[in-house]
N, C-alpha and C positions, 0 to 999 in steps of 0.2 A: 925303463918304462915307456911304453908307446902311448902317444897321446892321440886323441881323436881330431881328424882334420878340423880346421876352423870352419865353421858355417858361414856360407856366402850369401850376401844380401842382393837384392834386386838391384840396387844402385850400382854396386860392383860389377853385376854381370852386364848391365845395360852399359856401362863405361867400357868395359873390355870388348863389347859388340860394337860400339860406335869405333873405337880405335881400329878394329879390325876392318871394318867395312870402308872407312875413310882412306886407308892404305891403297885400296883397289878400286875406288870409284872414278867414273869418268867425269869430265867438267860439268856436264849438263845433267848429271844424276841428282835425284833428290832423296834424302833421308827424311822420313816424316814420322814423328813421333806419335804416338797414340793414335792412329789413323782409324777413324770411324767409317764403317762400311755398313750398306744397306740401310742408309739413313739413320744410323744409330743403334741398329739392332745388334751390332757387334763391334768391338774395338780391338785392334792389334797393337802390341807394344811397340814395334817398330816396322816400318816399311821402307824398302828401297825400290825407287822407280828409275829404271836406266835402259828402257827400251822393253825388258820384262818387269813384272810386278812381283816382287819378292817379299814375303812376309815373315816376320821374326816374332815369335812368343817366348817370353821369358818366365821361367820358372825357379825361383831360388830356394834355398834351404827353408825360407820361412813362409813358402806359399803352399797351397794345395793345387790339386789338378781339377778341382770341381769346375772352375770357370772355363778351362780348356775344353773339358768334356761337353759343356753346353755350347760353346761358341765355335769348335773346330768345324762344324758343317758350314757355317756363314764363311769362314775362311777358304773352305774348299771352292765355294761358288765364285771366288774373286781372283785369288792368287794364282800365277803361273807356277811359282815354286814356294814352298813353305820350310821353315826351319823351326825347331824347339831348341831353346838355349837354355841349359840347365845344369844341375850339378850331378855327381856320381849316385846321391841318394835316389834321384827319380828317374835315371837312365833305364833301368829295367822295367819300370812301369810304363814310361812313354814308348818303349819298344812294343809293348802289348797293346797300349791304347790307340795308337796313331797308324794310320795306313803306312806301309812300307815305302812310299814314295815321299814322306817327309823326311828331310834332314834332321840331323841330330847333332849339336855342338856341345860338347861336355866342358865346363869350366873347370880349371884346376889352379891352385895357388901354390907359388914356389917358396923358399925359405924366407925370401925378402918380403913375402906378403902380397906380391904381384899376382894379379889374376889374369890368366890366359885362356884361350878356348882351343879344343882340338875336335876334329870331325870324327865322330863315332859311326855315322852313317851318312853318305852323301845323299842328296834328294834327286829325285827323277820328275819328270813332267807331270804336273796336276792333270789327271783326266776328268774332272769334274767341274771345271770353269762353267759359268752360265752368264748368258749375255745381260739379262737385267741386272744382276747384282754387280757385274763389271761396270756397267754404265752408271750405277749409282753413285760411282765416285765422283762423277762430273757435277758441276753447278749447273743451275738452269740455262745460263747463258752460254756455257760451254757447249752443252747438249744442244741448244737452239743454233749455235754457229756451225756445228757438225752438219745438222739436218739441213740447214740452208745451203751448205756446200755440196753435200752428197745426195740429197733427197730430191726428189722430182716434182714436188709441190712446194708452194710458199708456206713458210712456217706462220702459223696463226699465233698472235700474241697471247690468246687466252688458253693455250695448252699449258698444262702444268709440267713439272720436270718428269714425273713418272709417265705422262703421255708422251713426251718427247723421247724418252728412253724406249717405249714400245715400239715408236716409229723407227728409230735407230736400229733397233734388234731385227727388224724385219728386212734391213736393206742388205747386209752382208755377213759372212761367217763370224764365229767369235775370235778367230786369229786377228781379222781385220778390225774388228772392234776394239781389241786389246792394243792394237797399234795406235789407233786414235785416241783412246784414253789415255794411255802412256804419254803420247805427244802432249796432249792438253795438260797433264799434270806436271810434266817436266818443265813446260813454259807458263805455267800460272804465274801471275805477278805477284801475289801474296797469298801465303798460307796462314798468315795470323788474322786476316779479316775473312775467316770461313763463312761461307753462306749459312745463316741460321735456319734451324728447322724447328719451327715454333711448337709443333705437335709432338716433338721428342722430349723425354724427360728421364733422367737418370733413376734407376731404381737399384740401389745396392751396386754390385758389380755388373749389372747388366742393363741393358737399355731397351726401351720400347719404340719400337719404329711407328712412323705416322700412318694414320688410317690410309691414305692414297697408296702408300707403300703396300701395306698388307693385301688390300684389294687387289693389286696388280700382280704382285706374287702369285695370289690364290688362284688367278685365272691363267697363269702361265704353265 
């Protein structure tokens, strides 16, 4: 008698992914769990910052693809490279849903119950990164420090975060901004004391961005 494969949980997939990543990370790389982007409009399960910005979204046998379909466009605006980490049940669906430049990692379970990951599809460079969304990963003081260093005018204390982002976005190309952002995130003193966004509130699996962020994106 053949038995159906054991259903894999999000915790098992996350653990397998962490172990795979830790084996290959450089010393100053950062692994960030549940990274919020665009001031909370989306959240990705795991991000690696090691010069490039790499996002990993996890879909276990107990999940659906609804959240991914809603949030993947925000991921496109931020990350250099994107991966979906999932099980054989979802591979055919994500191959149809996701652009061909997303990588696919498929989970498998051996006879001992250990979960491993194998590459079904390798990623290529994301062609859809956008400056403002990329800069939204910065805290206000980080954005102000970059503008003070690279801008031609003195930074005014009354400038909000999104105003600082707009100033920075006009200075250089997206590739240079990515390098600045990656360096700032890798050398951030503490990820635990993340800068609060008072006007962002959770609603189910989605997040509502602050009003100033919505206005800035609408103008871009």
